[in-house]
C-alpha positions in Angstrom: 140.8 100.2 1.5 138.1 98.5 -0.1 136.8 99.6 -3.4 133.6 99.2 -4.7 131.3 100.5 -7.9 127.9 100.2 -8.4 126.1 101.0 -11.6 122.6 101.0 -13.0 121.8 99.3 -16.5 119.0 100.0 -18.8 117.5 96.9 -19.6 116.3 97.5 -23.2 119.5 98.9 -24.4 121.9 97.1 -22.0 124.0 100.5 -21.5 125.2 101.6 -18.2 123.3 104.8 -17.1 124.4 105.5 -13.4 127.8 104.9 -12.1 129.5 105.7 -8.8 132.7 104.1 -6.9 133.3 104.8 -3.2 135.8 103.3 -0.6 132.4 102.0 1.4 129.4 99.8 0.9 127.1 102.6 2.1 123.7 104.2 0.9 126.2 106.9 -0.7 127.3 104.7 -3.5 123.9 103.7 -4.5 122.5 107.2 -4.2 125.1 108.8 -6.3 125.0 106.0 -9.2 121.1 106.4 -9.2 121.5 110.2 -9.3 124.5 109.8 -12.0 121.7 108.0 -13.9 119.0 110.4 -13.4 121.6 113.5 -14.7 121.6 112.4 -18.4 118.7 110.0 -18.8 115.0 109.7 -18.7 113.6 108.6 -15.2 113.1 104.9 -15.3 109.8 103.8 -14.4 110.9 100.9 -12.2 114.5 100.2 -10.5 115.1 96.6 -9.6 117.8 95.6 -7.0 118.5 93.0 -4.8 117.8 93.3 -1.1 121.0 94.5 0.5 121.1 97.4 2.9 121.9 100.2 1.0 119.1 99.8 -1.4 116.9 99.6 1.7 117.9 102.9 3.3 115.2 105.5 4.0 116.9 108.4 2.2 117.4 106.0 -1.2 113.9 105.0 -1.4 112.6 108.5 -0.3 114.8 109.5 -3.3 113.1 107.2 -5.9 109.5 107.9 -4.5 110.5 111.8 -5.1 110.6 111.5 -8.8 108.2 108.8 -8.9 110.0 105.1 -9.7 108.4 102.4 -8.8 110.8 100.0 -6.3 111.2 96.3 -7.3 113.4 94.2 -5.3 114.7 90.5 -5.7 113.1 87.9 -3.5 115.9 87.2 -0.8 118.2 84.7 -1.8 117.3 84.5 -5.4 120.3 86.4 -7.4 118.9 85.0 -10.8 116.1 87.7 -10.5 118.8 90.1 -10.8 120.6 88.4 -13.5 121.2 91.2 -15.9 123.4 92.5 -13.1 124.8 89.7 -12.1 125.8 88.6 -15.8 127.4 92.2 -16.0 129.4 92.1 -13.2 130.9 88.5 -13.9 131.8 89.5 -16.9 133.3 93.1 -15.7 135.4 91.3 -13.1 136.9 89.4 -16.1 137.4 92.5 -18.4 138.6 94.5 -15.6 141.3 92.5 -13.5 142.2 92.7 -10.1 141.0 95.9 -8.8 144.5 95.8 -6.3 146.7 96.8 -8.8 146.2 100.3 -8.6 147.8 102.4 -6.3 145.6 105.1 -5.8 141.3 105.3 -5.8 141.9 108.0 -8.6 143.4 105.2 -10.7 140.9 102.7 -9.8 138.2 105.5 -10.4 139.5 106.2 -14.0 140.0 102.7 -14.9 136.3 101.9 -13.6 135.0 104.4 -15.9 137.2 103.5 -18.8 136.0 100.2 -18.7 132.4 101.0 -18.4 133.0 103.6 -21.2 134.3 100.7 -23.4 131.6 98.6 -22.1 128.8 100.9 -23.9 130.5 102.1 -27.1 133.0 99.5 -28.4 132.2 95.9 -26.5 129.7 93.8 -28.9 127.2 92.5 -26.2 126.4 89.2 -27.0 122.3 89.4 -26.9 122.6 92.8 -29.1 125.2 91.6 -31.5 126.5 95.5 -31.4 127.6 97.7 -28.2 124.8 98.7 -26.3 125.3 102.6 -27.6 124.9 101.4 -31.5 121.4 99.6 -30.2 120.3 102.4 -28.5 121.0 104.8 -31.4 119.5 102.4 -33.8 116.3 101.9 -31.2 116.1 105.9 -31.2 116.1 106.3 -34.8 113.3 103.2 -35.8 111.3 105.1 -32.8 111.6 108.6 -34.3 111.1 107.3 -38.0 108.2 105.5 -36.9 106.6 108.5 -35.2 107.2 110.5 -38.2 104.5 108.7 -40.1 101.5 110.6 -40.6 102.8 113.8 -38.9 102.8 116.9 -41.4 
């Protein structure tokens, strides 16, 4: 059984905001991750991805257009245009280890979610010098304190 996961990352905070795990590489994988991201996070203005078939599926494009998300795609054969994803996946593979070690899909899903939680909450991001969650909280505090000035 092939086991796949996909995620969406907020480029500013580097937080993983949407996640999905499936056994097939189909549009349901990316659609579920996108809907997962929308559940707890604001609608993105732009969503960037590669050109694989699941991101070009009519139902996926319609979902993005319905909520007003602009679609951005890497040029074919240019993985560096999706460098944040490529970088995350290469490190994730090291952190996560061999996915075939799990006996059930449930064990795999639990381990993927645990690894993503650790990435978001405790792992120090090399560019941020803190976890993505710490950075997001710090950015929100800075934004909120800046917006309170001049308001009575």
